[in-house]
C-alpha positions in Angstrom: -22.2 103.1 10.3 -22.2 102.7 6.4 -22.2 105.4 3.6 -25.8 105.6 3.9 -26.1 107.0 7.1 -27.6 103.6 8.3 -26.0 101.0 11.2 -25.2 98.3 9.1 -23.9 94.8 9.2 -22.6 92.9 6.7 -22.1 89.2 6.5 -20.4 86.7 3.6 -18.0 87.3 0.7 -18.0 91.3 0.1 -17.7 90.0 -4.0 -20.5 87.7 -3.8 -24.2 87.8 -4.7 -25.7 91.0 -2.9 -28.7 90.3 -0.3 -30.4 93.3 1.1 -32.9 92.3 4.2 -34.9 95.0 5.3 -36.6 94.1 8.8 -40.1 95.2 10.2 -41.1 97.9 11.9 -41.0 97.5 15.7 -38.3 95.3 15.5 -34.7 95.6 13.7 -31.8 93.9 11.8 -31.7 91.2 14.4 -34.9 89.7 13.1 -32.9 88.0 10.3 -30.6 86.1 12.4 -32.3 82.7 12.0 -32.5 83.2 8.3 -28.5 83.8 8.4 -28.1 80.8 9.6 -29.6 78.9 6.8 -28.5 81.0 3.7 -26.3 80.2 0.7 -22.5 81.4 1.3 -22.6 82.9 -2.0 -24.2 85.5 -1.2 -23.1 89.0 0.3 -25.8 90.0 3.2 -26.5 93.4 3.9 -28.3 93.8 7.2 -29.5 97.8 8.2 -31.2 99.1 11.0 -33.8 101.2 9.6 -34.0 104.9 11.0 -35.7 105.2 14.6 -35.0 101.2 15.3 -32.4 99.8 17.6 -28.8 101.2 17.5 -30.0 103.5 15.2 -32.7 105.1 17.6 -31.4 108.3 17.7 -32.5 109.2 14.2 -36.3 109.2 14.3 -37.9 107.3 11.1 -39.5 110.1 9.1 -41.1 108.8 5.8 -40.5 106.1 3.3 -39.0 108.6 0.9 -36.6 109.4 3.3 -35.9 106.0 4.1 -35.5 104.7 0.3 -32.8 107.7 0.1 -30.9 106.3 2.5 -31.3 102.6 1.6 -30.4 103.1 -2.2 -27.0 103.9 -1.7 -26.5 100.1 -0.6 -27.7 98.8 -3.7 -25.2 97.4 -6.1 -26.5 95.8 -9.7 -28.0 92.5 -9.4 -29.0 92.8 -5.9 -31.8 90.8 -4.2 -33.8 92.3 -1.8 -35.9 91.1 0.9 -38.4 92.9 2.8 -40.6 92.0 5.7 -43.7 94.3 6.5 -42.7 97.8 6.4 -39.0 96.4 5.0 -41.6 94.6 2.4 -43.4 97.9 1.4 -39.7 99.4 1.4 -38.4 96.4 -0.8 -41.6 97.5 -3.5 -40.2 101.0 -3.5 -36.8 99.9 -4.2 -37.8 97.5 -7.0 -39.9 100.0 -8.6 -37.6 103.1 -8.2 -34.5 101.2 -9.2 -35.1 98.2 -11.6 -31.4 98.8 -12.8 -30.2 97.8 -9.4 -33.1 95.2 -8.0 -32.4 92.0 -10.1 -35.2 90.1 -7.4 -37.5 91.1 -4.7 -39.1 89.1 -2.1 -42.2 91.0 -0.8 -43.3 89.3 2.7 -46.3 90.7 4.3 -46.6 93.9 2.8 -50.0 96.1 3.5 -51.0 97.7 0.1 -54.8 98.3 1.0 -55.0 101.6 3.1 -56.3 101.2 6.8 -59.7 102.8 7.2 -59.7 105.7 9.5 -55.6 106.0 10.0 -56.3 109.0 12.4 -58.0 107.1 14.9 -55.4 104.0 14.8 -52.4 106.3 15.4 -54.2 108.2 18.0 -54.5 104.7 19.7 -51.0 103.9 18.9 -50.1 106.8 20.6 -51.7 106.1 23.7 -50.7 102.5 23.6 -46.9 103.4 23.2 -45.7 103.8 26.7 -46.7 100.5 27.4 -43.5 99.1 25.5 -41.3 100.1 28.1 -42.7 97.9 30.3 -41.2 94.2 30.2 -44.7 92.2 30.4 -46.0 94.2 27.5 -43.3 93.9 25.3 -43.1 90.2 26.2 -46.7 89.9 25.2 -46.0 92.2 21.9 -42.9 89.6 21.0 -45.3 86.5 21.3 -47.3 88.2 18.7 -44.9 88.5 16.1 -43.4 85.3 16.7 -40.1 86.3 18.1 -38.1 83.2 19.5 -36.9 83.2 22.9 -33.4 83.5 21.6 -34.0 87.0 20.4 -35.9 88.4 23.2 -33.6 90.2 24.8 -32.6 92.0 21.0 -36.8 92.8 20.9 -37.0 94.1 24.7 -33.9 96.2 24.1 -35.4 97.6 20.8 -38.8 98.0 22.2 -37.1 100.0 25.1 -35.3 102.6 22.4 -38.4 103.1 19.8 -39.5 106.6 20.5 -43.3 107.5 19.8 -42.2 109.8 17.0 -40.7 106.9 15.0 -43.6 104.8 15.9 -46.4 107.0 15.1 -44.2 107.9 11.3 -43.4 103.9 10.7 -47.2 103.2 11.1 -48.4 106.0 9.7 -46.8 105.4 6.2 -47.4 101.7 6.6 -51.1 101.8 7.2 -51.4 104.6 4.3 -49.0 102.7 1.5 -50.5 102.1 -2.0 -49.2 100.4 -4.9 -46.4 102.8 -6.4 -45.7 103.6 -10.3 -43.4 101.6 -11.5 -43.9 98.6 -9.6 -46.0 96.9 -12.6 -42.7 97.5 -14.9 -40.5 95.7 -12.9 -38.6 93.6 -14.8 -36.7 91.5 -12.5 -38.0 88.5 -10.7 -40.8 89.0 -8.1 -41.9 86.9 -5.1 -44.7 88.1 -3.0 -45.7 86.2 0.2 -48.2 86.3 3.2 -48.9 83.7 6.2 -52.0 81.8 5.4 -53.1 82.9 9.1 -52.5 86.6 8.5 -55.2 89.2 8.6 -57.7 89.2 5.2 -56.3 92.7 4.6 -52.5 91.3 4.7 -53.8 88.4 2.2 -55.7 90.6 0.0 -52.6 93.0 0.1 -50.3 90.3 -1.7 -52.7 89.3 -4.0 -53.3 92.5 -5.3 -49.2 93.3 -5.3 -49.1 90.2 -7.7 -52.0 91.2 -9.5 -50.1 94.4 -10.6 -47.0 93.0 -11.5 -47.4 90.4 -14.4 -45.1 87.5 -14.0 -44.3 88.0 -10.4 -45.4 84.7 -8.0 -47.7 84.3 -5.0 -47.8 82.1 -2.3 -49.6 81.6 1.1 -47.2 80.1 3.3 -49.1 77.5 5.5 -49.5 77.9 9.2 -47.7 81.4 9.5 -49.2 84.5 11.0 -47.3 87.8 10.3 -43.9 86.6 10.8 -42.5 84.2 8.0 -38.7 85.0 8.6 -39.2 84.2 12.1 -41.7 81.1 11.7 -40.3 79.6 8.8 -36.6 80.9 8.5 -35.4 77.6 6.7 -37.7 77.6 4.1 -37.3 80.8 3.4 -33.6 80.4 3.1 -33.9 77.3 0.5 -36.2 79.9 -1.5 -33.5 82.1 -1.9 -30.6 79.9 -2.2 -32.6 78.4 -4.9 
C-alpha cells in the first residue's frame, strides 16, 4: 500500500519520468500488463488498484472526488497520466485540478455525455451483479472487454471480489460524468482516444472532450472497441514512448 492508501505497484527507475496508469471499472491494475511489456525504460510506472477493485476490494468505491483525493499524492511534477474508461474520467479530473503536476494526459474512452435515465441503468446493474460470481458470465464479460487469455484468471478473481456497492457507485459516477471546470485551461499535452468500433456516445464523448480543450489531439483508433489498451498495447506504448 502506498501513502495514498491505495494498493500501488511500481515499475522501472524510481528517478525516471513518472507515468500513472489508471484502469477501468470492473478490472484492476493488471489490465496494463500488456502495455508494460512495450514501455520505454525511462518511465517510472505507477499502477494503482482503484478503491473496490481486486486487491483493494475491501474498500468500496465511493466517488470520483474521494478517489481523486487518494490519487493526488501519487503525482509528481511532470507526470504523464493515462486513463481508460472510468480511469480516463479520473485522468481528466487530475489534469483539470492539478495542472502543475500533470504534464501530459492520455484519455482513452472517457464518457462525457451523461446517460439518460441513470436510475434505470443502475437498477439493471444491481439486478445483474450477482451473475458476476458465475464463471461462465464473467468469461462472457471478459470477452466483451477484450481481456486476453493470459489475464483471464486475474479478471475472474476481480469479478468475484467486486461488491455491488462498488459497481453501482463506480458506474453511477461514470454515466453521470461531465467535463469539469479547469479542463479547458489545462496547459499540458492532451491526447484523446476512442475506438472506431465503440458506441456512438463514446466517440461523441471523446470529440466533445477534444473540442473543449484547444490544442488537444484526437484520434479514433481503427478496429478497436472499448478496449484499446488490451487490443493494441504495442501501439499505445509507441505513442507514449514518443
